[in-house]
C-alpha angles and dihedrals in degrees: 000000000000120000132011129321102219126197117190123186108198105202132176096258105018139022114220127201128196116178130178135185130190094245107045150022120296123265120228132191136175117193135168110265116267128224091208121111111286097252091050094047093049091046090054091050092051092047092050090050090049094239119145106152113062124184096177135008124202123186134191113187142183092212095106095040095049093047093054096041094047094048093241091122112095169331099207130185112229126208111194138166112277110279095020105082090106094061092103090058097042096050112160096319090240137104126222096218111051090196094055108106092189108034117188116259116268090248122028108248090227090061098051114015114192092235090065097053120108134177138209131198124242133082140226112194131220092273093054094254121136108241097167124028120239113266143155091064092136091057089048092052090053091054093044091052090062096054118113116256117284094008106160116236127209116201113199116164129172116283092349093153088063094046120008097184096105094046091049092050092049090049091050091051093049093046090052092051099038114013090174094069117095111228133208118192116203096220089060099040097045115003092190132107126251111086101223096050092046093046094048092050090049092049091051092048092050092048092056097052099078092039094055097036109111095004091113095044110132095018106132134229095029102261132232111232125214118233128208090257088066099252133112126238132185115266098257093046093048094048091049088068104021096171086083090064092068112108092009092142094053089048088057089052090052090054090054093047090054091050094052093042089070095208098321131119105264143176118213118218106191107173118180138162097287109021145007116235119207115199128180130217126187117196091342095309122108114241117240132221137197097224141033129220120224111174106296091347122096108191126187106234132135107259147151108267102265127147121198121215123200093238126103143129091285095051107129123235126213139161116235118182090333094312126112113240130192116212143180117315120269138168107283115249090237088061097050100281128118103227127088110242141173089264090058090049092050091050092050091048089058094247095120130056122237094261135049128188107308097350147061123243116230109217093184091056091048091052093049092050094047094048090049092050101039106017091235143066092226102113102166093096091052094053094042093051092049091051091046092054094049090046093052092049093045092051092049093048094048096046091048089059094046096256118135105224092201091061101034124095112246110220112200123206142149127067093291103027098089089047094062105020100097094048091047091048091053090053094054095041096251113147101193132060123181119204111191121212110275092013092179088065095049095123094045090054091046088052089054088053096050120112127218108264144176133177143197129198132191123191121224141152110221136149111249090245089067095056092118089072089067094059096090092047092049091050091050092050092050091049093048093049092045089053092047094052091044086061086056088052091250125126103221137212112207124211126190131215138179131217103220136180140167113261109280095023119119100192112068131200121230117236129184111243133198116203110254097026110147117251090236092059091047090050091053093048092047092050090050092049092048091051091049097048102031103027099243143051108211094181123209130115114356120206135194112226101176141004121212139184127200123190121198134185133181116248104216127311120338112263123255108251115244120264121232107277121222113277137190118226126218135173129212123215092257091058096260111149121215129194114195113205130178093262107024144006120239117213118201110189121208111281095039126100126200124217124182114234122219091252092057097259119128117233116207116198129186113239113253 
């Protein structure tokens, strides 16, 4: 490979670059995020890094995430089976927070307004058979003709993953009437059962298409984009189903956490300017999930298991009736904003140096904002409460997945992660914290590690004893994915998995599956996984609810890991040691000792 392999993580506050070449050390760069067009912003990053010849460009971006969380995505026209246009409003008739007296609607009204919902006749049943032919297409065409230009359309018909004929016919009719309208078909976006989850995912996918269309124009070479499942796809393929681009940056961070964990159970603490991402690794492999969380939205989408917490350096701090409150992120006062934030508190506590990448930090402005918000310069309670909240969430997330936080390695990354990691570890009982070299560029390095990947899923409902009937389908999926990646010039390795549950359960567990494995062995592994994750294994009939295949392929040579950058050491009066690096500051509280590892990472251990 000639030229640089460049990975760029475009975050909300900073853009991070990690570039490697076959004949030299990597180049790294952290720069405040730009509001310029994407091609211009990327060009400026490359110029600052001194990179002119690019062999491969990889990008992780918050564009999709921000659009969905902020409510800018939409409105979307919905085409549903007759009688089912209210599915987005009905949801599951449940609320996630029992104490919330006014829970948000299942689907944001801005995403799917009632005036843009349409229905067609015809019915596919739960076996995939057509029980009523498709009709009312003429009425649908008349409604479609009146839609504003470029309105995205989501097509979600009953049991489409079992038989896609009706969705394909509706899509063909719409494309013939209005070729300007971007379409999202539910059996392609989310080939799982459950109408609400599939419809919501399809609406979100459709909403993103016009927002992302053209955003990468002029970016050369054509980039590979990272999906939530932790794999890269060519630009056109990724934009065809943009829902997968949500949480792409956190997925890159999870890849890096797994790399530095070196086969151990680990918890990733990636704390940036806006959010904190918690990722989970078991025996050196990132855990996977079947849905992603974006604010109040829970969207079914294959992903690495990452949860995002609304806590970062830009989290605002206020005092309400004598109680500390954390609010929506803003630019810290020390960086030219007007709100008091956690970054301002850390600066006033002496934890941060006077300069950050590309800018100076104004301590006087931070003090003014904090005094105005809190009435005092005493910031220790603010920092301790923030760390306690992250620690509580981290403990809950890990235990829910069957990881013991007291035994796991805590891997700290992001611009603020190393600053708070040891204190958070102490709160959850963890005794080891690993800080990789260049921790502020954790996600950019994880992006450089990511393989090309594609996946297929097929729903079913079979007793475990009938698993042999899935063999032809699994072989067809592997062949299709191998062919797809071959078109990307990538030799692929497919892996299969099953979504399994006990009879009567609605939430399955995902289990790796090797073709030909006896049902008895699968039953034993499923029981063990159920006991680990849910605390019991009741036994009884076991059913297969979906069968999936993922194919992965390496994109070029693996990157050279970063070397430890030069740091400046400081000590606070209470004995706290601080190491200021070019991308993050590491805080080592009293009672912790730091030991360099052979790979350049720094291992912090609590004194016995």
